[in-house]
C-alpha positions as a Markdown table, in Angstrom:
| # | Residue | x | y | z |
|---|---|---|---|---|
| 1 | Unk | -91.2 | -100.6 | -19.8 |
| 2 | Unk | -88.3 | -102.2 | -21.2 |
| 3 | Unk | -88.2 | -100.2 | -24.1 |
| 4 | Unk | -87.7 | -97.0 | -21.9 |
| 5 | Unk | -85.1 | -98.6 | -20.0 |
| 6 | Unk | -83.1 | -99.4 | -23.2 |
| 7 | Unk | -83.5 | -95.8 | -24.4 |
| 8 | Unk | -81.9 | -94.8 | -20.7 |
| 9 | Unk | -79.2 | -96.7 | -21.4 |
| 10 | Unk | -78.9 | -96.2 | -24.6 |
| 11 | Unk | -79.1 | -92.4 | -23.6 |
| 12 | Unk | -76.4 | -92.6 | -21.0 |
| 13 | Unk | -74.2 | -94.8 | -23.6 |
| 14 | Unk | -74.7 | -91.9 | -25.9 |
| 15 | Unk | -73.9 | -89.3 | -24.0 |
| 16 | Unk | -70.4 | -90.7 | -22.9 |
| 17 | Unk | -69.4 | -91.4 | -25.9 |
| 18 | Unk | -70.6 | -88.2 | -28.0 |
| 19 | Unk | -72.4 | -84.9 | -26.9 |
| 20 | Unk | -75.2 | -84.9 | -24.1 |
| 21 | Unk | -77.2 | -83.0 | -26.4 |
| 22 | Unk | -77.8 | -86.1 | -28.6 |
| 23 | Unk | -78.8 | -87.9 | -25.8 |
| 24 | Unk | -81.6 | -85.7 | -24.8 |
| 25 | Unk | -84.4 | -87.1 | -27.4 |
| 26 | Unk | -84.0 | -90.7 | -26.0 |
| 27 | Unk | -84.1 | -89.5 | -22.7 |
| 28 | Unk | -87.4 | -87.8 | -23.2 |
| 29 | Unk | -88.7 | -90.7 | -24.9 |
| 30 | Unk | -87.8 | -92.7 | -21.8 |
| 31 | Unk | -89.3 | -90.4 | -19.5 |
| 32 | Unk | -92.8 | -90.9 | -21.1 |
| 33 | Unk | -92.3 | -94.7 | -21.6 |
| 34 | Unk | -90.8 | -96.0 | -18.2 |
| 35 | Unk | -94.4 | -94.6 | -16.2 |
| 36 | Unk | -96.2 | -96.1 | -18.8 |
| 37 | Unk | -94.6 | -99.4 | -18.4 |
| 38 | Unk | -95.2 | -99.6 | -14.9 |
| 39 | Unk | -98.6 | -98.1 | -14.9 |
| 40 | Unk | -99.4 | -101.1 | -17.7 |
| 41 | Unk | -97.6 | -103.6 | -15.3 |
| 42 | Unk | -99.5 | -102.9 | -12.1 |
| 43 | Unk | -103.0 | -102.7 | -14.0 |
| 44 | Unk | -102.3 | -105.9 | -15.6 |
| 45 | Unk | -101.6 | -107.3 | -12.3 |
| 46 | Unk | -104.9 | -106.2 | -10.5 |
| 47 | Unk | -106.9 | -107.7 | -13.6 |
| 48 | Unk | -109.5 | -110.6 | -12.6 |
| 49 | Unk | -108.4 | -114.2 | -13.8 |
| 50 | Unk | -110.6 | -114.7 | -16.7 |
| 51 | Unk | -112.0 | -118.0 | -17.4 |
| 52 | Unk | -113.9 | -118.9 | -20.8 |
| 53 | Unk | -115.9 | -122.3 | -20.7 |
| 54 | Unk | -117.7 | -123.1 | -24.1 |
| 55 | Unk | -119.7 | -125.8 | -22.9 |
| 56 | Unk | -122.4 | -126.6 | -20.1 |
| 57 | Unk | -119.7 | -129.5 | -18.8 |
| 58 | Unk | -117.0 | -126.7 | -18.8 |
| 59 | Unk | -119.1 | -124.6 | -16.8 |
| 60 | Unk | -120.2 | -127.4 | -14.4 |
| 61 | Unk | -116.4 | -128.5 | -14.1 |
| 62 | Unk | -115.6 | -124.7 | -13.0 |
| 63 | Unk | -118.5 | -124.9 | -10.4 |
| 64 | Unk | -117.2 | -128.0 | -8.9 |
| 65 | Unk | -113.5 | -126.8 | -8.9 |
| 66 | Unk | -114.3 | -123.2 | -7.7 |
| 67 | Unk | -116.8 | -124.4 | -4.7 |
| 68 | Unk | -114.7 | -127.2 | -3.9 |
| 69 | Unk | -112.0 | -124.5 | -2.9 |
| 70 | Unk | -113.9 | -122.8 | 0.0 |
| 71 | Unk | -115.1 | -123.7 | 3.4 |
| 72 | Unk | -118.1 | -121.6 | 2.7 |
| 73 | Unk | -120.0 | -120.9 | -0.6 |
| 74 | Unk | -122.8 | -118.7 | -1.7 |
| 75 | Unk | -124.3 | -118.7 | -4.9 |
| 76 | Unk | -126.4 | -116.2 | -6.7 |
| 77 | Unk | -127.7 | -118.3 | -9.8 |
| 78 | Unk | -131.6 | -117.0 | -10.1 |
| 79 | Unk | -132.6 | -119.9 | -12.3 |
| 80 | Unk | -129.9 | -122.7 | -11.7 |
| 81 | Unk | -129.4 | -123.5 | -15.3 |
| 82 | Unk | -126.0 | -125.3 | -14.3 |
| 83 | Unk | -127.7 | -127.6 | -12.0 |
| 84 | Unk | -131.3 | -128.3 | -13.7 |
| 85 | Unk | -130.7 | -131.7 | -15.8 |
| 86 | Unk | -127.4 | -131.9 | -14.3 |
| 87 | Unk | -128.0 | -134.9 | -11.6 |
| 88 | Unk | -124.2 | -135.0 | -11.1 |
| 89 | Unk | -124.3 | -131.4 | -10.1 |
| 90 | Unk | -127.1 | -132.2 | -7.7 |
| 91 | Unk | -125.0 | -135.2 | -6.0 |
| 92 | Unk | -121.8 | -132.7 | -5.8 |
| 93 | Unk | -123.7 | -130.0 | -4.3 |
| 94 | Unk | -125.5 | -132.6 | -1.8 |
| 95 | Unk | -121.7 | -133.7 | -0.7 |
| 96 | Unk | -120.4 | -130.0 | -0.5 |
| 97 | Unk | -122.9 | -129.1 | 1.7 |
| 98 | Unk | -121.8 | -132.0 | 4.2 |
| 99 | Unk | -118.6 | -130.3 | 4.4 |
| 100 | Unk | -119.0 | -126.9 | 4.2 |
| 101 | Unk | -121.6 | -124.0 | 4.5 |
| 102 | Unk | -123.5 | -123.6 | 1.1 |
| 103 | Unk | -126.3 | -121.2 | 0.7 |
| 104 | Unk | -128.0 | -121.0 | -3.0 |
| 105 | Unk | -129.9 | -117.8 | -4.0 |
| 106 | Unk | -132.4 | -118.7 | -6.8 |
| 107 | Unk | -136.1 | -118.1 | -8.2 |
| 108 | Unk | -138.5 | -120.4 | -6.7 |
| 109 | Unk | -139.9 | -122.4 | -4.8 |
| 110 | Unk | -139.8 | -125.3 | -7.3 |
| 111 | Unk | -139.3 | -128.6 | -8.0 |
| 112 | Unk | -135.3 | -128.0 | -7.8 |
| 113 | Unk | -135.3 | -125.8 | -5.1 |
| 114 | Unk | -137.1 | -128.3 | -3.1 |
| 115 | Unk | -134.5 | -131.3 | -3.9 |
| 116 | Unk | -131.6 | -129.0 | -3.2 |
| 117 | Unk | -133.5 | -128.3 | 0.2 |
| 118 | Unk | -134.0 | -131.5 | 1.1 |
| 119 | Unk | -130.3 | -132.5 | 0.6 |
| 120 | Unk | -129.5 | -129.9 | 3.5 |
| 121 | Unk | -128.9 | -126.9 | 1.0 |
| 122 | Unk | -129.8 | -123.5 | 2.4 |
| 123 | Unk | -132.2 | -122.0 | -0.2 |
| 124 | Unk | -133.2 | -117.9 | -0.5 |
| 125 | Unk | -135.7 | -117.5 | -3.0 |
| 126 | Unk | -135.7 | -114.5 | -4.6 |
| 127 | Unk | -138.9 | -112.2 | -4.6 |
| 128 | Unk | -140.9 | -112.7 | -7.8 |
| 129 | Unk | -140.4 | -109.1 | -8.8 |
| 130 | Unk | -136.9 | -109.7 | -9.4 |
| 131 | Unk | -136.0 | -110.3 | -13.2 |
| 132 | Unk | -132.6 | -109.4 | -13.5 |
| 133 | Unk | -130.1 | -110.9 | -11.0 |
| 134 | Unk | -126.2 | -111.2 | -11.0 |
| 135 | Unk | -124.6 | -114.5 | -11.1 |
| 136 | Unk | -121.5 | -115.1 | -9.0 |
| 137 | Unk | -120.4 | -117.7 | -6.5 |
| 138 | Unk | -118.9 | -116.2 | -3.3 |
| 139 | Unk | -116.1 | -118.2 | -1.2 |
| 140 | Unk | -115.3 | -117.8 | 2.2 |
| 141 | Unk | -117.7 | -115.2 | 3.0 |
| 142 | Unk | -116.8 | -112.8 | 5.6 |
| 143 | Unk | -113.2 | -114.5 | 6.3 |
| 144 | Unk | -110.9 | -111.6 | 5.3 |
| 145 | Unk | -108.0 | -112.4 | 3.4 |
| 146 | Unk | -109.4 | -115.8 | 1.7 |
| 147 | Unk | -113.0 | -114.6 | 0.4 |
| 148 | Unk | -112.7 | -115.2 | -3.3 |
| 149 | Unk | -115.6 | -114.6 | -5.9 |
| 150 | Unk | -116.2 | -116.0 | -9.5 |
| 151 | Unk | -118.5 | -113.5 | -11.7 |
| 152 | Unk | -120.4 | -115.0 | -15.0 |
| 153 | Unk | -120.9 | -112.9 | -17.8 |
| 154 | Unk | -122.4 | -113.8 | -21.5 |
| 155 | Unk | -124.2 | -117.1 | -22.0 |
| 156 | Unk | -123.0 | -120.1 | -23.9 |
| 157 | Unk | -121.2 | -120.5 | -26.4 |
| 158 | Unk | -118.7 | -117.8 | -24.4 |
| 159 | Unk | -119.3 | -117.9 | -20.9 |
| 160 | Unk | -116.8 | -115.7 | -19.3 |
| 161 | Unk | -116.1 | -116.1 | -15.8 |
| 162 | Unk | -114.0 | -113.7 | -14.0 |
| 163 | Unk | -112.4 | -114.7 | -10.9 |
| 164 | Unk | -111.4 | -111.9 | -8.3 |
| 165 | Unk | -109.1 | -112.5 | -5.1 |
| 166 | Unk | -109.4 | -110.2 | -1.8 |
| 167 | Unk | -106.3 | -108.9 | -1.8 |
| 168 | Unk | -106.4 | -107.6 | -5.3 |
| 169 | Unk | -110.4 | -106.9 | -5.4 |
| 170 | Unk | -111.7 | -105.9 | -2.0 |
| 171 | Unk | -114.0 | -103.6 | -3.2 |
| 172 | Unk | -115.6 | -106.0 | -6.0 |
| 173 | Unk | -115.9 | -108.3 | -3.2 |
| 174 | Unk | -117.4 | -106.1 | -0.7 |
| 175 | Unk | -120.3 | -105.3 | -3.2 |
| 176 | Unk | -121.2 | -109.0 | -3.5 |
| 177 | Unk | -120.9 | -109.6 | 0.4 |
| 178 | Unk | -123.1 | -106.3 | 0.6 |
| 179 | Unk | -125.9 | -108.0 | -1.8 |
| 180 | Unk | -125.7 | -111.4 | 0.0 |
| 181 | Unk | -126.6 | -109.6 | 3.1 |
| 182 | Unk | -129.2 | -107.4 | 1.7 |
| 183 | Unk | -131.0 | -110.7 | 0.1 |
| 184 | Unk | -130.5 | -112.4 | 3.4 |
| 185 | Unk | -132.1 | -109.6 | 5.1 |
| 186 | Unk | -129.2 | -108.9 | 7.6 |
| 187 | Unk | -128.3 | -105.9 | 5.9 |
């Protein structure tokens, strides 16, 4: 975009100093570069924030931070690998449920889901027929303008998490909201 603006300025200066016919080339180039720059700027602005976690400790730190940012959290995790074997995460979730609504969608029932239930966390068990489950955390379900969604992709060693904001990505958040309502049986 900046190159396009520079070409426009150069073409104007060239047109005043010499002949306007010499300024046509830079003006045509600018006519394509400026719209392309504007499009790139706005498309980059609407990309989700992306976080790379290269260890289980980094994933757990992200989850602690992200969950603490909301007043409600719905977590679709299936196997709960980020909680299994990590007593500090179990303690964190038990503390979090005291100050916010916390719902976990997971495979089970098993020993871990029972421990989490006894801590006051609402657990929704996937049917045994479900094999492939999206991994995401949705904060502030139903609070328009403040919903945030973290979607996990790929596993370690390069565990990417995309964070979507309600104001820039309402469609993505609507899909997660619909998924939760469907699994909860309220849709």
